[in-house]
C-alpha positions in Angstrom: 0.0 0.0 0.0 1.3 3.5 -0.9 0.4 6.5 1.2 -0.1 9.6 -1.0 0.0 13.0 0.5 -2.3 15.4 -1.3 -1.8 19.2 -0.6 -4.3 21.5 -2.1 -5.3 25.1 -1.1 -3.3 24.8 2.1 -5.1 21.6 3.2 -3.4 18.3 3.4 -5.0 14.8 3.4 -3.7 11.3 2.8 -4.9 8.6 0.4 -3.8 5.0 0.6 -3.7 3.0 -2.7 -2.5 -0.3 -3.8 -0.4 -0.7 -7.0 -3.4 -2.5 -8.6 -5.5 0.7 -8.0 -2.7 2.8 -9.8 -2.8 0.3 -12.6 -6.6 0.5 -12.9 -6.4 4.3 -12.9 -3.8 4.2 -15.7 -6.0 2.0 -17.9 -8.9 4.4 -17.4 -6.9 7.6 -17.9 -5.4 6.3 -21.2 -9.0 6.6 -22.7 -9.1 10.4 -21.9 -5.6 11.8 -21.8 -2.0 11.0 -22.9 -0.5 9.3 -20.0 3.1 8.8 -18.9 4.7 5.4 -18.4 3.7 3.6 -15.2 6.2 1.5 -13.3 6.1 -2.2 -14.2 3.4 -4.3 -12.7 5.8 -7.2 -12.0 8.5 -6.8 -9.3 11.1 -9.6 -9.2 12.0 -9.2 -5.5 10.5 -7.2 -2.7 13.7 -5.6 -1.3 13.4 -2.1 0.0 15.4 -0.6 -2.8 13.1 -2.0 -5.5 10.0 -0.9 -3.6 11.4 2.6 -3.2 12.1 2.8 -7.0 8.4 1.7 -7.6 7.2 4.4 -5.1 9.3 7.1 -6.9 8.0 5.9 -10.2 4.4 6.2 -9.0 5.1 9.6 -7.6 6.6 10.8 -10.9 3.6 9.3 -12.7 1.1 11.4 -10.6 3.2 14.5 -10.9 3.5 14.2 -14.7 -0.3 13.7 -15.1 -0.9 16.9 -13.1 1.7 19.0 -14.8 1.0 17.9 -18.4 -2.8 18.3 -18.4 -4.8 21.5 -18.5 -7.8 19.8 -17.0 -7.7 16.7 -15.0 -10.3 14.0 -15.5 -12.8 13.4 -12.7 -11.4 9.8 -12.5 -8.0 11.2 -11.5 -9.5 13.7 -9.0 -11.6 10.9 -7.5 -8.5 8.7 -7.2 -6.9 11.4 -5.0 -10.2 12.1 -3.1 -10.2 15.7 -4.4 -13.7 17.0 -4.5 -13.2 20.7 -5.4 -10.5 22.1 -7.7 -9.8 25.8 -6.8 -10.5 28.3 -9.5 -7.5 30.2 -10.6 -7.4 33.6 -12.3 -8.0 33.5 -16.1 -4.3 34.1 -16.8 -3.7 30.7 -15.3 -5.3 27.4 -16.3 -8.7 26.8 -14.7 -9.2 23.4 -13.3 -5.5 22.6 -13.2 -3.8 21.6 -10.0 -0.6 23.5 -9.4 2.1 24.0 -6.9 1.4 27.1 -4.9 3.5 28.7 -2.1 2.6 27.4 1.4 4.3 30.2 3.2 5.1 33.6 1.9 7.6 36.0 3.5 7.3 39.7 2.6 10.9 40.4 3.6 13.9 38.1 4.0 15.6 39.3 7.2 18.9 37.6 6.2 19.2 39.2 2.7 17.4 42.5 2.8 18.7 45.5 4.8 16.9 46.4 8.0 13.8 48.6 7.5 15.4 51.5 9.4 18.4 51.7 7.0 18.8 55.1 5.3 19.4 53.7 1.8 17.6 50.5 1.0 19.4 48.1 -1.4 17.0 48.4 -4.4 18.9 45.9 -6.5 18.4 43.1 -4.0 14.8 44.1 -3.3 14.1 44.3 -7.0 15.6 40.8 -7.7 13.8 39.2 -4.8 10.5 40.9 -5.7 10.8 39.8 -9.3 11.6 36.2 -8.4 9.2 35.6 -5.5 6.2 37.8 -6.2 6.1 39.2 -9.7 2.4 39.6 -9.5 2.6 42.2 -6.7 3.0 45.9 -7.5 6.4 47.5 -6.7 6.6 49.7 -3.6 
Protein backbone atom coordinates (compact mmCIF):
# COMPACT_ATOMS: atom_id res chain seq x y z
CA UNK A 1 0.00 0.00 0.00
CA UNK A 2 1.30 3.45 -0.94
CA UNK A 3 0.38 6.49 1.15
CA UNK A 4 -0.15 9.58 -1.02
CA UNK A 5 0.03 13.05 0.52
CA UNK A 6 -2.30 15.45 -1.28
CA UNK A 7 -1.78 19.16 -0.58
CA UNK A 8 -4.33 21.53 -2.08
CA UNK A 9 -5.28 25.06 -1.12
CA UNK A 10 -3.29 24.78 2.10
CA UNK A 11 -5.11 21.63 3.18
CA UNK A 12 -3.44 18.27 3.40
CA UNK A 13 -4.95 14.81 3.36
CA UNK A 14 -3.66 11.31 2.78
CA UNK A 15 -4.89 8.61 0.43
CA UNK A 16 -3.76 4.99 0.59
CA UNK A 17 -3.72 3.04 -2.68
CA UNK A 18 -2.45 -0.35 -3.77
CA UNK A 19 -0.44 -0.75 -6.96
CA UNK A 20 -3.43 -2.48 -8.56
CA UNK A 21 -5.45 0.72 -8.04
CA UNK A 22 -2.74 2.76 -9.79
CA UNK A 23 -2.78 0.27 -12.64
CA UNK A 24 -6.59 0.48 -12.93
CA UNK A 25 -6.38 4.29 -12.91
CA UNK A 26 -3.76 4.17 -15.67
CA UNK A 27 -5.99 2.00 -17.87
CA UNK A 28 -8.93 4.41 -17.40
CA UNK A 29 -6.85 7.57 -17.91
CA UNK A 30 -5.45 6.28 -21.22
CA UNK A 31 -8.97 6.61 -22.66
CA UNK A 32 -9.10 10.36 -21.93
CA UNK A 33 -5.57 11.77 -21.84
CA UNK A 34 -2.04 11.00 -22.92
CA UNK A 35 -0.47 9.26 -19.95
CA UNK A 36 3.14 8.85 -18.89
CA UNK A 37 4.74 5.44 -18.37
CA UNK A 38 3.66 3.61 -15.23
CA UNK A 39 6.17 1.47 -13.32
CA UNK A 40 6.12 -2.21 -14.19
CA UNK A 41 3.35 -4.33 -12.73
CA UNK A 42 5.76 -7.17 -11.96
CA UNK A 43 8.47 -6.83 -9.34
CA UNK A 44 11.07 -9.61 -9.15
CA UNK A 45 12.02 -9.16 -5.52
CA UNK A 46 10.52 -7.19 -2.69
CA UNK A 47 13.69 -5.63 -1.28
CA UNK A 48 13.37 -2.07 0.04
CA UNK A 49 15.45 -0.57 -2.81
CA UNK A 50 13.12 -2.01 -5.47
CA UNK A 51 10.02 -0.92 -3.57
CA UNK A 52 11.44 2.60 -3.21
CA UNK A 53 12.07 2.75 -6.96
CA UNK A 54 8.44 1.75 -7.57
CA UNK A 55 7.25 4.40 -5.10
CA UNK A 56 9.33 7.06 -6.86
CA UNK A 57 8.00 5.91 -10.23
CA UNK A 58 4.39 6.19 -9.04
CA UNK A 59 5.07 9.64 -7.57
CA UNK A 60 6.57 10.76 -10.88
CA UNK A 61 3.55 9.29 -12.70
CA UNK A 62 1.08 11.35 -10.60
CA UNK A 63 3.15 14.54 -10.88
CA UNK A 64 3.47 14.16 -14.66
CA UNK A 65 -0.28 13.67 -15.09
CA UNK A 66 -0.89 16.86 -13.08
CA UNK A 67 1.74 18.96 -14.85
CA UNK A 68 0.96 17.90 -18.42
CA UNK A 69 -2.82 18.30 -18.40
CA UNK A 70 -4.77 21.54 -18.46
CA UNK A 71 -7.85 19.84 -17.04
CA UNK A 72 -7.68 16.71 -14.95
CA UNK A 73 -10.28 14.00 -15.53
CA UNK A 74 -12.77 13.37 -12.74
CA UNK A 75 -11.39 9.82 -12.49
CA UNK A 76 -7.99 11.23 -11.47
CA UNK A 77 -9.47 13.68 -8.95
CA UNK A 78 -11.61 10.89 -7.45
CA UNK A 79 -8.51 8.70 -7.16
CA UNK A 80 -6.89 11.41 -5.00
CA UNK A 81 -10.16 12.13 -3.13
CA UNK A 82 -10.20 15.70 -4.40
CA UNK A 83 -13.73 17.04 -4.46
CA UNK A 84 -13.20 20.67 -5.37
CA UNK A 85 -10.53 22.10 -7.66
CA UNK A 86 -9.84 25.76 -6.78
CA UNK A 87 -10.53 28.26 -9.52
CA UNK A 88 -7.46 30.16 -10.61
CA UNK A 89 -7.37 33.56 -12.34
CA UNK A 90 -8.01 33.54 -16.11
CA UNK A 91 -4.30 34.10 -16.78
CA UNK A 92 -3.66 30.66 -15.33
CA UNK A 93 -5.33 27.41 -16.34
CA UNK A 94 -8.68 26.84 -14.70
CA UNK A 95 -9.16 23.39 -13.27
CA UNK A 96 -5.45 22.58 -13.17
CA UNK A 97 -3.75 21.56 -9.96
CA UNK A 98 -0.57 23.51 -9.44
CA UNK A 99 2.11 24.02 -6.87
CA UNK A 100 1.44 27.13 -4.86
CA UNK A 101 3.49 28.67 -2.07
CA UNK A 102 2.59 27.36 1.35
CA UNK A 103 4.28 30.19 3.20
CA UNK A 104 5.13 33.64 1.89
CA UNK A 105 7.59 36.05 3.49
CA UNK A 106 7.29 39.70 2.60
CA UNK A 107 10.92 40.38 3.58
CA UNK A 108 13.92 38.10 3.95
CA UNK A 109 15.59 39.27 7.18
CA UNK A 110 18.88 37.63 6.19
CA UNK A 111 19.25 39.22 2.75
CA UNK A 112 17.39 42.52 2.78
CA UNK A 113 18.66 45.49 4.77
CA UNK A 114 16.85 46.44 7.95
CA UNK A 115 13.76 48.62 7.47
CA UNK A 116 15.40 51.52 9.36
CA UNK A 117 18.42 51.74 6.98
CA UNK A 118 18.82 55.15 5.32
CA UNK A 119 19.42 53.69 1.84
CA UNK A 120 17.62 50.46 0.99
CA UNK A 121 19.36 48.06 -1.38
CA UNK A 122 17.02 48.44 -4.35
CA UNK A 123 18.93 45.91 -6.46
CA UNK A 124 18.44 43.06 -3.98
CA UNK A 125 14.85 44.10 -3.29
CA UNK A 126 14.09 44.27 -7.03
CA UNK A 127 15.56 40.84 -7.74
CA UNK A 128 13.78 39.18 -4.84
CA UNK A 129 10.53 40.93 -5.72
CA UNK A 130 10.76 39.77 -9.33
CA UNK A 131 11.55 36.18 -8.42
CA UNK A 132 9.21 35.56 -5.51
CA UNK A 133 6.22 37.80 -6.15
CA UNK A 134 6.14 39.21 -9.68
CA UNK A 135 2.36 39.56 -9.46
CA UNK A 136 2.60 42.21 -6.67
CA UNK A 137 3.00 45.88 -7.50
CA UNK A 138 6.36 47.49 -6.66
CA UNK A 139 6.57 49.66 -3.56
